[in-house]
N, C-alpha and C positions, 0 to 999 in steps of 0.2 A: 503493499500500500504506499502511495505516496504522501509523505507528511511535510513536504515543502511549503505547502500552502496552509498549514495549521494556523488558525487565528490565535494570535497572543490573546491572554485571558487572565484573569484573577478567579481562582476557585476557592471559595470560603464557605464554611459551614457544611452541614450534612442533612439529608432528607432528599425529599423529591426536588428535582433540578429546576432552578428558576433562571433562565436566560434574561440578561440586561443588554440592550442595544442602545448605543449612544446616537446623538444628532451628527450632522455633517460637520467635518471639521473638528470633532472633538475625538475623545478617547474613552476608554474604561474610567478614567478618573472622574467624569462627570457623575459617576454614581457613588463617589466616597462619601458624600454626606449619609447616605441610607445604607451603605454596604453592610455594615456591621448589624443593624437593626435586622435587615433581611436574613443575615445569616445566622442569628438567633433560632430561626425557625426552618429554614430551607437551605440546600445546598445552592449557592448562589455563584453563577458563572457570569462575570461581567467581561464583554469582549471588546477588542479594538476591531472595528469592521475592516475589511480589506482596502488598503490604501491610507489608512489612518492610524494614528498612534504608533505601535510597534509591529503591525501586521503589514507585510507587503502589500502591493497591489495585486489584483488578480493577474492571471497569466496574459501576456501580450496577445491581442487578438480577441480577449474576452470582454466584452461589454459589461461594465459595472452597473447594471440595472437590478431591479428588485429579483428578478428570477435567478441571475447568475449568483448574486450576493447572497441568496438564501441556500442556494445549492451548495456554495463554499462553506457556509455556516454549518450546513448539516453534515457536510463531509468530516469536519472537525469535531462535531458531536459524536459521530460514528467512532472516530478514532479515540475519543475518549469513553467509548463503551455505551454510550446513550443513543439507543435505537428508537424509543417510543416517542410520540408526540411531546413536547415539552411546555411549559408555561412560559410566555415570554413578555416582558414588560419593554417596551421602547419609547424613546424620546424623540420627537421631530423625525428625522429619517429613520431612525430606529423604529419609530411607531409605524412608518410605512412598511418596514421589513417585517415588523410582527405579523401585521394584517396580510401581507403577502404569504407568511409562513401558514397562517390560518386559512387562507384560500386554496393553498395546495394541501390541506389537510394534516399539516405537520406541527400544528400548535394545539396544546390542550386547552389553552386559554390565553387571552391577549388583553393587557392593560396599556394604551396607548396614550402618552402624555405629549398633548400637542403635536399629533402626527402631521407629518408633511403629505401633500398630494391630495387633500381633500378640496380641491379647487376644480373647476371646470376649464378645459382648453389649456393654453400654454402656462408656463410657470409665470407667475405675477412679475411684472418688470420691477417692482418695487424691492422683492428679495433678490434679484440679480444685481440691482444697485446697491443694496446694503452689503452684501457678501462681498462684491467686487470692490467697494471702497474700504472695507474693513482689511481684506488681503494686500490691497495696494498701500495702505498706510503702513502696515506690519512689514512689507517688504522693502519699501522705499525709504521708511524712517524707522528700522527696527530699535534703535537705541532709544529714540525719543518715546516710541510706543511703549515699550517695555518699562521706561522710567516712569511714564504716566500711571502705569499699572500698579506702582509703589504707593501711589498716593490715593488713600481710601476714598475721598469724594470724587476723585477723577475717575478711578477704575468704576466706581458705581455708575457714573453717567456715561461711560463709554460702554459699558456691558449691559446697561438697562434695557435696550432693544433686542439685541441677538440673545441674550441669557436670561437675566433677571434685575430687577430694581433693587434687589438686595445683595448684589454681588459685593458689597462692602463687607459682607460677612466672611468671604472668602480671605485666607491668609496671603500675603505677597507672593508665596512660593506657589500657592495654587492658581493666583491669578496670572501670574507670569507664565506658568506651566500651560495654562490653557491658552494663552494667547501664542506662545510658542508652538504648540500643537497645531493650532489652527493655521499658522502661518506656514507650517512645515508639511502639511498634508499633501502627499505627492499625487493623490488621486482626486483631489477636491473638484478641479474643473470638469474632468471627464465623468465623475459619478454626478455632479450636480447636472449636467447637460444629458445624462442617460436615464436618470430616474423619471418615470412617467406618473401621471395622476393614478390614484388608486382606481381600481376598476375590477369587476367581476367578483365583488366581494359580499354582495347581497345574500349570497346563498350559504354563508359561513354558518355553521351550526354549533360552535363552541361559544362560551362567554366571552364577550367583548364589552370592555369599559373604556370610554375615550373622555379624557379631560383636558379642557382648555381653561386656563386661569384667567381671571379678569384682568391681569396686567400682562398677558402675552401680547406684546406690541410688535411681534415680529410677524405672527399668522393671525391677522385679524379677521372679522367675522366672514368675510368674503372667502376666506381659505378654510372656512369649516363648514363644508356642505356635507349633508347627512344622506343624500339618497344612493351612495354606493355602499353603504354598510348596512348589515342586516337589521330588520325591524327591532330585534330584541337587544340591540346595543344600547348599553347604559351610558347616557351623557350627563357629563358633570361640569360645572364652572366654578370650581374653587376660588373663593375670594383671596385677592392678593398674589396668586401664583403667576409666576412670569413663564417665558417660553421654556426655560430650563428649571423646573419648579423645585428640584432637589436641594437648592440653595435657599429657598423660600421658607420651606416649612418641612424638614426631614422627617419627624416622626408621623405627619399625616400622609406625605407622599409613601413613606413605608407601609403604614396602615392600609391606604388604598390598594397598593400592589398586592400585599398579602390578602387582602379581602377579595381583590378582583381574580386572584389565581388560586384561591382555596379550593 
């Protein structure tokens, strides 16, 4: 068996597996605030998606869309001896991937926090502009950008839209690490252009929970369409949560994930 493409991950806790998938430009570190709480009850596997964090991109010629990324994820799970459908919690891009896994019958349950792809037609130009500006600043002015991350009010301001209005709670090391991971993501552009809107998920027959926080200023209401998801989907709008809510209210995020994948 070829293990070259095994995804880097953190494996913590014991019990029934719970897979965590991060948003675009991030890594498994996005789950740090909730990881220990989840691991008290479950075996938690927090992955770096292919092309992000410490996981290499998919092989040359393999398009990093939902279908191929899920195939690569489940190849890694098989290498770990996990064959059955698994519970998956995903944030942003990770939520898209979790829904795709459920569509393929590979998920036992899904909790999607601010999932991407719930829009109609082309990717909203606003998202393209925000991501392009962030990556441009980090690449053209790396020292200045990272220096600003060290000042709590400034990192709160800079990260409010793409992540959370409460990113001031991050340590300097966590904030700088997140910025460096975002800048260094080798597969960012190709993955961003290859991901397609969620479709064919109305027939999903496993539990699905979707949560968009009231302070998600990246994916606004126009990016939160419901018609592609199954009728039994539980929709939540937690007060005060941003796009990456793990930094907003770790205990409640952990509780929602455990409850939605119970």
